[in-house]
N, C-alpha and C positions, 0 to 999 in steps of 0.2 A: 164389677169392673165393667161388665155388659153395659149393666146400666148407666153408668157414666158416659160410655161412649155412645149410647143411644141419646141419651139427654143433650149432650154436645152437638150430635148430629142434628137434634131437632131442634135446637137453639141455631145452628147456623142456617137452618131451613127456615125458620121463623125469621131472621135476619133478612135471608135473600128475600124471601116475601114483602118484608116491608120496605126494602130499597126498593124492589120492583114497583110496589104500589107507588111511593112517593115517585118515581121515575114517570109512572104514567098520568098522575096528577099534573105533574109540569109539562108534560107533552102535551096533554089536554088543554093546557091555559096557553101552550105556545101556537098549538093548532086555531085554537080560539083566534088569537091576536092575528096570526096571518089570514085567515079566513076574513077578518073585518079589513085588514089592508089588500086581500084581493078585489073586496066589495068596492073599496075606494076608487081603485087602480081602475075596474072596470068603469066605474062612474067617470073618472076623469078622462078614460080613453073616449066614451061617448059624445064628451063634450068637446073634445078636441075634435073628432070626427066632425059635429056640428061648425066649430070655428073655422076647419080646414073647406067645408063646404060653402061656409058664407065668404072666406078668403077669395076662392076661386070666383066667384061671381062678381066680387070688387074688383080681382084684377081685370076678368074681361069688360066691366064698366071702363075702368082706367084705359085700357088700351084701346078701347073704342073711344073714348074723348080724346086720347092724344092721336090717332089716327085722325080724328076730324080736324084738331087743330094745327097738325101738321100735315097738310098733303103733300104727297111726293109724285114726280113723274116717273118717266121710265127708268128704272136703275137706279133710283132714289133721288134723282134730277128733275127741278121742273121744267117742264116743257116750255 
């Protein structure tokens, strides 16, 4: 009787270890996927910063051109 209880508890323990091992394998796969996505996001952010920098330069150039094309006097009226 005692051996049966021991065997049953041992089987339960082995089952838990198998399940935990399977969960760890799945978690590792998930973590690798997340790491890949994080790397992609970092690259996207880096490119976005470059785009924003170029956009600021372009905007400044457009403002300069508009100011040259539409000269204004005091209070926005021609003198």
